[in-house]
C-alpha positions as CSV (number, residue, x, y, z in Angstrom):
1,M,0.0,0.0,0.0
2,P,2.7,2.6,0.8
3,R,4.3,1.9,-2.6
4,S,1.1,2.8,-4.5
5,T,0.8,6.3,-3.1
6,P,3.7,7.9,-5.2
7,A,2.2,6.4,-8.4
8,R,-1.2,7.9,-7.7
9,T,0.0,11.3,-6.7
10,P,1.3,12.4,-10.2
11,R,-1.9,11.2,-11.8
12,R,-4.0,13.1,-9.3
13,I,-2.0,16.2,-9.9
14,G,-2.3,15.8,-13.6
15,V,-6.1,15.5,-13.4
16,L,-6.4,18.5,-11.1
17,T,-4.2,20.5,-13.4
18,T,-6.3,19.6,-16.4
19,A,-9.5,20.4,-14.7
20,A,-8.2,23.8,-13.5
21,F,-6.9,24.6,-17.0
22,A,-10.3,23.7,-18.4
23,A,-12.1,25.9,-15.9
24,V,-9.8,28.8,-16.7
25,V,-10.4,28.4,-20.4
26,A,-14.2,28.1,-19.9
27,G,-14.2,31.2,-17.7
28,A,-12.1,33.1,-20.2
29,G,-14.3,32.1,-23.2
30,P,-17.1,34.7,-22.7
31,A,-14.6,37.5,-22.1
32,T,-12.9,36.9,-25.5
33,A,-16.1,37.0,-27.4
34,H,-17.5,40.5,-27.4
35,T,-18.0,43.6,-29.5
36,E,-15.4,46.3,-29.9
37,V,-15.1,49.8,-31.3
38,E,-11.8,51.3,-32.5
39,A,-10.7,54.8,-33.5
40,P,-7.0,55.1,-33.1
41,G,-5.9,58.4,-31.7
42,A,-9.4,59.7,-31.2
43,R,-9.8,62.8,-29.1
44,A,-12.8,64.5,-27.5
45,L,-14.5,67.0,-29.9
46,D,-12.7,65.5,-32.9
47,Q,-14.8,65.8,-36.1
48,N,-15.5,63.3,-38.9
49,V,-14.1,60.4,-36.9
50,A,-14.2,56.9,-38.4
51,L,-15.5,54.3,-35.9
52,T,-14.8,50.7,-36.7
53,F,-17.0,48.1,-34.9
54,T,-16.4,44.4,-34.7
55,A,-19.0,42.0,-33.3
56,A,-17.7,38.5,-32.6
57,S,-19.9,35.6,-33.4
58,E,-20.7,33.2,-30.5
59,S,-23.2,30.9,-32.2
60,D,-22.3,27.5,-33.6
61,T,-25.5,27.2,-35.6
62,A,-26.5,30.7,-36.7
63,G,-25.0,33.7,-38.4
64,I,-25.2,37.4,-37.4
65,S,-27.9,39.2,-39.3
66,R,-28.5,42.5,-37.4
67,L,-26.7,44.9,-35.0
68,E,-28.4,47.7,-33.2
69,V,-26.4,50.4,-31.5
70,I,-27.6,52.7,-28.8
71,L,-25.6,55.9,-29.0
72,P,-24.1,57.5,-25.9
73,E,-25.2,60.8,-24.6
74,G,-24.0,63.7,-26.7
75,M,-24.3,61.8,-30.0
76,A,-27.4,62.0,-32.2
77,P,-28.5,59.4,-34.8
78,R,-28.4,62.1,-37.6
79,D,-24.7,62.7,-36.8
80,I,-23.8,59.1,-37.9
81,T,-23.0,58.3,-41.5
82,Y,-22.6,54.7,-42.7
83,R,-19.3,54.0,-44.6
84,E,-19.0,50.3,-45.2
85,G,-19.9,46.9,-43.9
86,P,-20.9,43.4,-44.8
87,E,-22.1,42.9,-48.4
88,G,-25.8,43.6,-48.8
89,W,-26.2,45.2,-45.3
90,K,-28.1,48.4,-44.9
91,F,-27.9,51.3,-42.4
92,A,-30.9,52.9,-40.7
93,T,-31.3,55.4,-37.9
94,T,-33.6,54.8,-34.9
95,S,-34.9,57.0,-32.1
96,R,-31.9,56.1,-29.9
97,G,-29.2,55.2,-32.4
98,Y,-29.0,53.1,-35.6
99,T,-29.1,49.6,-37.0
100,V,-26.9,47.8,-39.5
101,S,-28.5,44.6,-40.9
102,G,-28.7,42.4,-44.0
103,P,-28.3,38.8,-45.2
104,K,-27.0,36.5,-42.4
105,L,-23.2,36.0,-42.3
106,P,-21.7,32.5,-42.4
107,V,-21.8,30.7,-39.1
108,G,-18.8,31.8,-36.9
109,E,-18.0,34.9,-39.0
110,D,-17.6,38.2,-37.1
111,A,-19.5,41.3,-38.3
112,E,-17.4,44.3,-39.0
113,Y,-18.5,47.7,-40.2
114,V,-17.5,51.4,-40.2
115,V,-19.4,54.6,-39.5
116,T,-18.4,58.2,-39.4
117,A,-19.3,60.4,-36.4
118,R,-19.8,64.1,-37.1
119,Q,-18.2,65.0,-33.8
120,L,-17.3,63.1,-30.6
121,P,-18.5,64.4,-27.2
122,D,-16.2,66.0,-24.7
123,V,-16.0,63.0,-22.4
124,P,-13.2,60.6,-21.3
125,A,-14.9,57.6,-22.8
126,L,-17.9,56.5,-24.9
127,H,-20.0,53.3,-24.5
128,F,-21.9,52.0,-27.4
129,K,-24.5,49.5,-26.1
130,T,-25.1,46.9,-28.8
131,L,-27.8,44.3,-29.5
132,Q,-26.4,41.5,-31.7
133,T,-29.1,39.4,-33.4
134,Y,-28.6,36.0,-35.2
135,D,-30.8,34.6,-38.0
136,D,-32.3,32.1,-35.6
137,G,-33.6,34.9,-33.3
138,Q,-30.9,34.7,-30.7
139,V,-29.8,38.0,-29.3
140,D,-26.5,38.8,-27.5
141,R,-26.9,42.0,-25.4
142,W,-23.6,43.8,-25.1
143,I,-25.0,46.6,-22.9
144,E,-23.2,46.4,-19.5
145,L,-20.9,49.3,-18.6
146,E,-17.4,48.6,-17.4
147,E,-15.1,50.8,-15.5
148,E,-11.4,51.1,-16.1
149,K,-9.0,51.6,-13.2
150,N,-5.2,51.7,-13.5
151,G,-5.4,50.8,-17.2
152,E,-7.4,47.6,-16.5
153,A,-11.0,47.0,-17.3
154,H,-13.2,45.7,-14.5
155,G,-16.5,44.8,-16.2
156,H,-19.0,42.0,-16.7
157,S,-19.4,39.2,-19.2
158,H,-21.3,41.3,-21.7
159,P,-19.6,44.7,-21.7
160,A,-20.7,47.4,-24.2
161,P,-18.1,48.5,-26.7
162,R,-16.0,51.2,-25.0
163,L,-13.9,53.9,-26.8
164,A,-11.4,55.8,-24.6
165,L,-10.8,59.4,-25.8
166,E,-7.8,61.6,-25.4
167,P,-8.4,65.2,-24.1
168,A,-9.8,67.6,-26.7
169,A,-7.3,69.6,-28.8
170,P,-6.7,73.2,-27.8
171,G,-9.3,75.4,-29.2
172,A,-11.7,72.6,-30.1
173,K,-15.3,73.5,-29.7
174,P,-18.6,71.7,-30.0
175,V,-20.3,72.2,-33.4
176,G,-23.7,70.9,-32.5
177,S,-25.8,68.3,-34.2
178,A,-26.4,68.3,-37.9
179,P,-29.7,70.1,-38.8
180,E,-32.6,67.8,-39.4
181,Q,-33.4,67.3,-43.1
182,T,-36.9,68.5,-44.1
183,P,-38.6,66.4,-46.7
184,A,-38.8,67.8,-50.3
185,A,-42.1,69.5,-51.2
186,A,-44.4,67.1,-53.0
187,P,-45.6,68.0,-56.5
188,S,-49.0,69.7,-56.6
189,T,-51.8,67.2,-56.8
190,T,-54.6,69.9,-57.1
191,G,-57.3,68.4,-59.3
192,P,-60.0,70.2,-61.3
193,S,-62.4,72.6,-59.7
194,P,-65.7,71.2,-58.3
195,A,-67.6,72.6,-61.2
196,E,-65.2,70.9,-63.7
197,A,-65.2,67.7,-61.8
198,A,-69.0,67.7,-61.9
199,G,-69.0,68.2,-65.7
200,G,-69.8,71.9,-65.4
201,P,-68.9,74.4,-68.1
202,Q,-65.2,75.2,-68.7
203,P,-64.1,78.8,-68.6
204,E,-63.7,79.0,-72.4
205,A,-67.2,77.5,-72.9
206,T,-68.7,79.9,-70.4
207,A,-67.1,82.9,-72.1
208,A,-68.4,81.7,-75.5
209,A,-71.9,81.3,-74.2
210,E,-71.9,84.7,-72.6
211,A,-70.7,86.2,-75.9
212,A,-73.5,84.5,-77.8
213,A,-76.1,85.6,-75.3
214,G,-74.8,89.2,-75.6
215,D,-75.2,89.1,-79.4
216,G,-78.8,87.9,-79.3
217,A,-80.1,90.3,-76.7
218,G,-81.1,94.0,-77.1
219,D,-80.6,96.8,-74.8
220,G,-82.0,96.1,-71.4
221,G,-82.4,92.4,-72.2
222,G,-85.2,92.8,-74.9
223,I,-86.8,90.2,-77.2
224,P,-84.3,88.2,-79.3
225,V,-84.0,88.9,-83.1
226,A,-85.5,85.5,-84.0
227,A,-88.6,86.2,-81.9
228,T,-89.0,89.7,-83.5
229,A,-88.8,88.3,-87.0
230,G,-91.5,85.7,-86.2
231,I,-93.8,88.4,-84.9
232,A,-93.3,90.5,-88.1
233,A,-94.1,87.5,-90.3
234,A,-97.3,86.9,-88.4
235,V,-98.4,90.5,-88.8
236,L,-97.8,90.5,-92.5
237,A,-99.7,87.2,-92.9
238,L,-102.7,88.6,-91.0
239,G,-102.6,91.8,-93.1
240,G,-102.4,89.9,-96.4
241,G,-105.3,87.7,-95.3
242,A,-107.5,90.7,-94.4
243,W,-106.8,92.4,-97.9
244,W,-107.7,89.2,-99.7
245,F,-111.0,88.8,-97.7
246,R,-112.0,92.4,-98.5
247,N,-111.3,92.0,-102.2
248,R,-113.3,88.9,-102.4
249,R,-116.3,90.5,-100.7
250,G,-116.1,93.4,-103.1
251,G,-116.1,91.2,-106.1
252,T,-119.1,89.1,-104.9
253,A,-121.1,92.3,-104.4
């Protein structure tokens, strides 16, 4: 029995070492898979800064299809311009930030894209909370804020992308958000007047009718010419009839 102890001890040490190494690797796994934002040399109040985001894929069965970013205080959605990203992906602003989405990426492939910020706020660091969606509906929420002390980050398993900024350059000033774009005026859609829509007379037809009426009316709105001619013909007919009747009676007598 005493002789078996030395033989078992190395094996036990090896098993414990392997288990400890596996635990360390398992614990480090979530920390290595996360989203990041980079802008080398960025300073507070810098303008037209390119921000490169990388979202690591954690799924073994689905591909990344959508990323939603919640902008930090001091940055407005209209101040962000999309530069490039995965093929077929589109950029859209939201009430609190923006989204970048499109056809799902291959399983295990990270999503990387670049946007331009009109101006960075005057703060030591920026946090970009990110919701990472896969094509199967799974969502990774990289929204936890982490603090950095003595150059080391002390955060959680799902930290939001963090961008540390250098102090603002001398003389740098805030330029404010970009003005909101007003929609272009729509072409006039005014249709015909109610009278025209109802089949009423057009202006040209009305003028012609008024002109014709004026030609056929006397001063003060008298009897039309055609009616006057008819009355004259009737008077002549009656006069001719009376003359013929008198001549006939005279001849008979």
